[in-house]
C-alpha positions as CSV (number, residue, x, y, z in Angstrom):
1,M,-127.8,169.9,163.7
2,A,-128.2,170.5,160.1
3,R,-126.2,173.5,159.0
4,R,-128.4,176.5,157.9
5,V,-127.4,178.4,154.6
6,M,-126.4,181.9,154.5
7,F,-127.1,184.2,151.7
8,V,-124.6,187.3,151.1
9,P,-126.0,189.9,148.5
10,Y,-123.1,192.1,147.0
11,K,-122.3,194.2,144.5
12,A,-120.5,192.5,141.8
13,K,-117.7,194.4,139.6
14,T,-118.3,192.4,136.6
15,I,-120.7,189.6,135.2
16,L,-120.0,188.6,131.5
17,N,-117.1,186.3,130.9
18,K,-116.1,186.4,127.1
19,H,-114.2,184.3,125.1
20,K,-112.2,184.9,121.5
21,R,-114.5,182.5,120.0
22,A,-117.6,179.8,121.1
23,D,-116.4,176.8,122.5
24,H,-117.2,173.1,120.6
25,W,-119.1,171.6,123.5
26,F,-121.9,174.1,124.3
27,W,-121.8,176.5,121.5
28,T,-121.4,179.5,124.2
29,R,-118.9,182.3,123.6
30,Y,-119.8,184.2,126.9
31,S,-120.7,183.3,130.2
32,A,-122.8,185.0,133.0
33,Y,-123.9,183.7,136.6
34,P,-126.2,185.3,139.1
35,Y,-124.6,183.3,142.0
36,I,-121.6,182.0,144.0
37,G,-121.9,178.6,145.6
38,C,-124.9,176.2,145.3
39,Q,-127.2,174.9,147.3
40,H,-127.3,171.7,145.4
41,G,-124.1,170.7,147.1
42,C,-123.0,168.1,144.6
43,E,-119.8,166.5,146.5
44,F,-118.3,165.9,142.9
45,C,-118.7,169.7,141.7
46,Y,-115.7,171.1,140.3
47,C,-116.7,174.6,141.5
48,R,-115.1,173.8,144.7
49,E,-111.8,174.0,142.9
50,Q,-109.5,177.1,144.0
51,K,-109.5,178.4,140.6
52,Y,-113.5,178.8,140.8
53,S,-114.3,179.2,144.3
54,P,-113.7,182.2,146.6
55,Y,-114.2,179.7,149.7
56,D,-111.1,178.9,151.8
57,D,-113.1,176.2,153.2
58,P,-115.0,173.9,150.6
59,N,-117.9,173.0,152.8
60,D,-119.0,176.5,152.3
61,F,-119.6,176.1,148.8
62,A,-123.3,174.7,149.6
63,Y,-124.2,176.9,152.7
64,V,-122.7,180.1,151.9
65,I,-124.7,181.7,148.8
66,K,-123.2,184.9,147.3
67,V,-125.8,186.7,145.5
68,K,-124.8,189.4,142.8
69,E,-127.6,191.9,143.1
70,N,-126.7,193.9,140.3
71,A,-126.2,191.3,137.6
72,P,-129.0,192.0,135.1
73,E,-127.6,195.7,135.5
74,L,-124.4,194.5,134.7
75,L,-125.2,192.0,132.1
76,R,-127.0,195.0,130.1
77,H,-124.1,197.1,130.2
78,A,-121.5,194.4,129.2
79,L,-123.8,193.2,126.1
80,K,-124.5,196.7,124.5
81,N,-121.1,196.6,122.5
82,A,-120.7,192.7,122.5
83,P,-120.9,190.7,119.3
84,L,-124.1,188.8,119.2
85,D,-123.4,185.0,120.2
86,A,-124.5,182.6,122.7
87,I,-124.5,183.0,126.5
88,F,-124.1,180.2,129.1
89,T,-126.3,181.4,131.9
90,G,-129.2,180.3,134.3
91,D,-128.8,179.1,137.9
92,Y,-132.2,177.5,139.3
93,Q,-131.1,176.5,142.7
94,P,-132.9,177.0,145.8
95,A,-131.9,180.5,146.0
96,E,-133.6,181.4,142.7
97,R,-136.9,181.1,144.4
98,K,-136.0,184.1,146.7
99,F,-133.7,186.3,144.6
100,G,-135.0,185.8,140.8
101,M,-131.7,186.8,139.6
102,S,-131.7,184.2,136.6
103,R,-135.0,185.3,135.3
104,R,-134.0,189.0,135.4
105,M,-131.0,188.1,133.3
106,L,-132.6,186.0,130.8
107,E,-135.0,189.0,130.5
108,V,-132.0,191.1,129.6
109,C,-131.0,188.5,126.8
110,H,-134.5,188.5,125.5
111,E,-134.4,192.2,125.2
112,M,-131.2,192.4,123.4
113,G,-131.5,189.4,121.3
114,F,-129.1,187.1,122.5
115,P,-129.2,183.4,122.3
116,V,-128.8,181.4,125.4
117,F,-127.8,178.0,126.8
118,V,-128.8,176.9,130.5
119,L,-127.6,174.0,131.9
120,E,-129.8,172.8,134.8
121,R,-130.0,170.4,137.7
122,N,-133.5,171.9,138.8
123,D,-136.9,171.5,137.5
124,G,-137.2,175.1,138.6
125,I,-136.3,176.1,135.3
126,L,-140.1,175.4,134.2
127,R,-141.2,178.6,135.9
128,D,-139.2,180.5,133.2
129,L,-140.2,178.4,130.2
130,D,-142.2,181.4,128.8
131,L,-139.1,183.4,128.9
132,L,-137.0,180.8,127.6
133,K,-139.6,180.1,124.6
134,A,-139.8,183.8,123.9
135,I,-135.6,183.8,123.5
136,H,-136.0,180.8,121.2
137,E,-138.3,182.4,119.0
138,K,-136.2,185.4,118.8
139,A,-132.5,184.2,118.6
140,R,-132.4,180.6,120.3
141,T,-132.4,178.9,123.3
142,V,-130.8,175.4,124.3
143,V,-131.4,173.5,127.6
144,A,-129.5,170.7,129.1
145,F,-130.2,168.6,132.2
146,S,-127.5,167.3,134.3
147,V,-128.3,163.8,134.9
148,I,-125.7,161.0,135.5
149,S,-127.8,158.6,136.6
150,T,-131.8,157.1,136.0
151,P,-134.0,155.8,138.9
152,D,-133.8,152.3,137.5
153,S,-129.9,152.2,137.5
154,K,-128.4,150.0,140.2
155,N,-126.7,152.8,141.8
156,Y,-129.4,155.3,141.7
157,D,-129.6,155.6,145.6
158,R,-125.9,156.4,146.0
159,V,-125.7,158.7,143.2
160,C,-128.6,160.8,145.1
161,Q,-126.2,160.5,148.1
162,M,-123.6,162.0,145.9
163,E,-126.2,165.1,144.4
164,H,-127.1,166.1,148.0
165,L,-130.1,168.3,147.6
166,A,-130.6,168.3,143.8
167,P,-134.2,167.2,142.8
168,P,-134.9,163.5,141.6
169,A,-133.9,162.7,138.2
170,A,-137.5,162.0,137.5
171,K,-138.3,165.5,137.8
172,R,-135.7,166.4,135.6
173,F,-136.6,164.3,132.5
174,A,-140.3,165.5,133.4
175,A,-139.1,169.2,132.7
176,M,-137.1,168.0,129.8
177,E,-140.3,166.6,128.2
178,K,-142.2,169.9,128.9
179,I,-139.4,172.0,127.4
180,A,-139.1,169.6,124.7
181,A,-143.0,169.9,124.0
182,A,-142.2,173.9,123.8
183,G,-139.9,173.4,120.7
184,I,-137.1,174.1,122.6
185,P,-133.8,171.9,121.8
186,V,-133.1,170.2,124.8
187,G,-130.5,167.1,126.0
188,V,-128.4,165.7,128.9
189,C,-125.0,167.0,130.2
190,M,-124.0,163.6,131.8
191,M,-121.3,165.4,133.6
192,P,-119.2,164.0,135.3
193,I,-119.5,160.3,134.6
194,L,-118.6,158.8,138.2
195,P,-116.5,155.9,137.9
196,G,-117.8,152.7,140.0
197,L,-121.1,154.4,139.9
198,C,-122.4,155.5,136.6
199,D,-119.8,154.1,134.0
200,D,-121.4,150.8,133.9
201,D,-122.8,149.7,130.3
202,D,-126.5,149.4,131.8
203,N,-126.5,153.1,133.1
204,L,-125.2,154.6,130.1
205,Y,-128.0,153.0,127.7
206,L,-130.6,153.8,130.4
207,V,-129.4,157.7,130.4
208,A,-129.7,157.5,126.5
209,R,-133.3,155.8,126.7
210,W,-134.7,158.2,129.1
211,T,-133.5,161.5,127.3
212,A,-134.8,159.8,124.1
213,D,-138.1,159.0,125.8
214,H,-138.6,162.4,127.1
215,G,-137.8,164.4,124.0
216,G,-134.0,165.1,124.4
217,T,-132.0,164.9,121.3
218,F,-128.5,165.2,122.5
219,I,-126.1,163.7,125.4
220,L,-123.0,165.2,126.3
221,A,-120.6,163.4,128.5
222,S,-117.5,163.8,130.3
223,G,-115.3,162.5,133.2
224,L,-114.8,163.6,136.6
225,T,-111.9,166.0,137.5
226,L,-110.5,166.8,140.7
227,S,-108.1,169.2,141.7
228,D,-106.5,171.0,144.9
229,Q,-109.3,171.4,147.6
230,Q,-111.9,169.8,145.9
231,K,-110.1,166.4,145.4
232,N,-109.2,166.6,149.0
233,Y,-113.0,167.3,150.1
234,F,-114.0,164.7,147.8
235,F,-111.8,161.8,149.1
236,A,-112.8,162.8,152.5
237,V,-116.3,162.3,151.7
238,L,-115.3,158.7,149.9
239,R,-113.5,157.6,153.2
240,E,-116.9,158.6,155.4
241,R,-119.6,157.6,153.4
242,F,-118.3,155.6,150.4
243,P,-115.4,153.7,151.7
244,D,-115.6,150.8,149.1
245,L,-115.0,153.4,146.3
246,L,-111.9,154.8,147.9
247,A,-109.3,152.7,146.5
248,L,-110.6,152.9,142.9
249,Y,-110.1,156.7,142.8
250,Q,-107.1,156.7,144.4
251,R,-105.8,154.4,141.6
252,L,-107.6,156.7,139.0
253,Y,-106.7,160.0,140.4
254,P,-102.8,159.5,141.9
255,P,-101.4,162.8,143.4
256,K,-101.0,165.7,141.1
257,S,-103.5,164.3,138.9
258,Y,-106.4,166.3,137.6
259,A,-108.2,164.1,134.9
260,Q,-109.3,160.7,135.2
261,A,-106.2,158.0,134.4
262,G,-107.1,155.2,132.2
263,D,-109.1,155.0,128.8
264,W,-111.8,157.8,129.2
265,N,-112.3,157.3,125.5
266,A,-113.7,154.0,126.0
267,T,-116.5,155.3,127.9
268,A,-116.9,158.2,125.3
269,R,-117.0,155.4,122.6
270,K,-120.1,153.5,124.6
271,V,-121.9,156.9,125.2
272,R,-122.1,157.2,121.3
273,E,-123.2,153.8,121.0
274,A,-125.9,154.1,123.4
275,C,-127.1,157.7,121.8
276,A,-127.0,155.5,118.1
277,R,-129.3,152.9,119.6
278,Y,-132.1,155.6,120.6
279,G,-131.6,158.2,117.5
280,I,-130.2,160.7,119.6
281,R,-126.5,162.3,119.2
282,D,-123.6,162.8,121.6
283,R,-122.8,165.8,120.3
284,M,-125.0,169.1,120.5
285,P,-126.2,170.9,117.3
286,R,-125.1,174.4,117.4
287,P,-128.2,176.9,117.3
288,I,-128.2,179.1,114.5
289,I,-129.4,182.6,115.1
290,P,-132.6,183.6,112.4
291,G,-131.1,185.8,109.7
292,E,-127.7,184.9,110.5
293,K,-125.4,186.4,107.9
294,R,-122.9,183.5,108.5
295,A,-125.0,180.6,109.2
296,L,-123.2,178.6,106.6
297,N,-119.8,179.3,108.3
298,K,-121.1,178.1,111.5
299,R,-122.3,174.8,110.2
300,V,-119.1,174.2,108.9
301,V,-117.3,175.0,112.0
302,E,-119.5,172.4,113.9
303,W,-118.8,169.9,111.2
304,L,-115.2,170.2,111.6
305,A,-115.6,170.3,115.5
306,D,-117.5,167.2,115.5
307,K,-115.0,165.5,113.0
308,A,-112.4,166.4,115.6
309,Y,-113.8,164.8,118.3
310,E,-114.8,161.6,116.2
311,L,-111.1,161.5,115.3
312,E,-110.5,161.8,119.3
313,L,-112.7,159.0,119.9
314,A,-111.0,156.6,117.4
315,R,-107.5,157.7,118.9
316,E,-106.2,159.5,115.8
317,S,-102.8,160.8,115.9
318,E,-103.0,164.6,117.8
319,Y,-101.6,166.2,114.5
320,R,-105.1,165.2,112.6
321,I,-107.2,166.0,115.6
322,W,-105.7,169.6,116.2
323,A,-105.7,170.2,112.3
324,Y,-109.6,169.9,112.5
325,R,-109.7,171.9,115.7
326,K,-107.5,174.5,114.1
327,A,-109.5,174.7,110.9
328,A,-112.9,175.2,113.0
329,W,-111.2,178.1,114.6
330,A,-109.9,179.7,111.2
331,V,-113.5,179.5,109.7
332,E,-114.9,180.8,113.1
333,D,-112.7,183.7,112.9
334,M,-113.5,184.3,109.0
335,E,-115.4,187.6,108.4
336,Q,-116.6,186.7,104.7
337,D,-119.1,183.9,104.0
338,I,-117.2,180.6,103.2
339,G,-120.1,179.5,100.6
340,L,-119.1,182.8,98.9
341,V,-115.5,182.3,99.0
342,H,-116.0,178.9,97.5
343,Q,-118.3,180.2,94.9
344,T,-115.9,182.7,93.4
345,M,-112.4,180.9,94.0
346,G,-113.4,177.2,94.4
347,L,-111.0,175.0,95.9
348,K,-108.1,177.4,95.9
349,G,-110.3,180.0,98.1
350,L,-110.7,177.3,100.6
351,Q,-107.3,176.0,100.6
352,G,-106.2,179.5,101.4
353,I,-108.1,180.0,104.5
354,P,-105.6,179.8,107.3
355,N,-105.1,176.4,108.7
356,I,-106.5,174.8,106.1
357,G,-104.3,173.0,103.5
358,Q,-104.6,171.1,100.5
359,S,-106.0,167.8,102.0
360,L,-108.3,169.2,104.5
361,G,-109.4,171.9,101.7
362,K,-110.9,168.8,99.6
363,V,-112.7,167.4,102.4
364,L,-114.4,170.5,103.2
365,E,-115.4,171.3,99.6
366,D,-117.1,167.8,99.4
367,F,-118.9,168.8,102.6
368,L,-120.1,172.2,101.0
369,W,-121.2,170.4,97.9
370,K,-123.3,167.9,100.2
371,I,-125.3,170.6,102.0
372,R,-126.2,172.8,99.5
């Protein structure tokens, strides 16, 4: 007999997770989620890990959905004194049809002028397209769909089994097309790329083609991570339903490992090649809020972060990679406009920014001249 889903409404104490600065993947500084647990129940989801999950039994993740019934009120209160920046929010699992918490939280973001990033595996997001468009016009909205395989991929049926109750990929791409038509930037999060199922060249190129054909402009890719109870759970799924993959995953994820062993960068480079073929990017452009006073700073941070990722794919030294990352953080933390600093003090002004030395200062100056 199929297990029934149980909903557990409760009063949360907090809702907004705050970070010192925006991350370099989704360009969000905050995150706020209305539900704990997910009815989609994807077998590979990292949210079953102990640090994310309140469940002792990882099987409860898809069947015991905790609803933060005071989430909108908490979010409104938390944003009153928060610096304006992007919020990672929204959750359109089936529970949303019953409780509507994601829409109410988006209404708060719109009311208070905060931009949003929504990562979704469900075409139910189209219900709130009007609100997402209103936020985009006022502050900025970016949407990404979780897609790791396309209907014409050789392993698509097996991937669907892994994704459990998530809607078919074709529905997600159709929703992507409608969001793109509304003028909202949209793309794909190919996260995680599952070894032996999604990492073959054909699938990588198919995802890129489907993304471009449906109005998407970017793909963000990452590998599978496995830790503690989620690792035990996932390996049990492999033993029971995908025994032919078990040896591969045991080799790639030996005891006490978290990330995939081997050359992940090789897969990431293939994603970049696939994106280039279809005229899209493997990085998400950073959204700029209309009227942003330090818009140039954010463009510089995006460029530095992209350079760090490029160096990572090229297997450059950790020293060089971290030089660009730390420079990006330093510019993010600046209170002055970097263009004004350069205009009044020249190269010496750029080299006076923390973590930007002589050589990187010259590279940065060349970039500033190019975009002006």
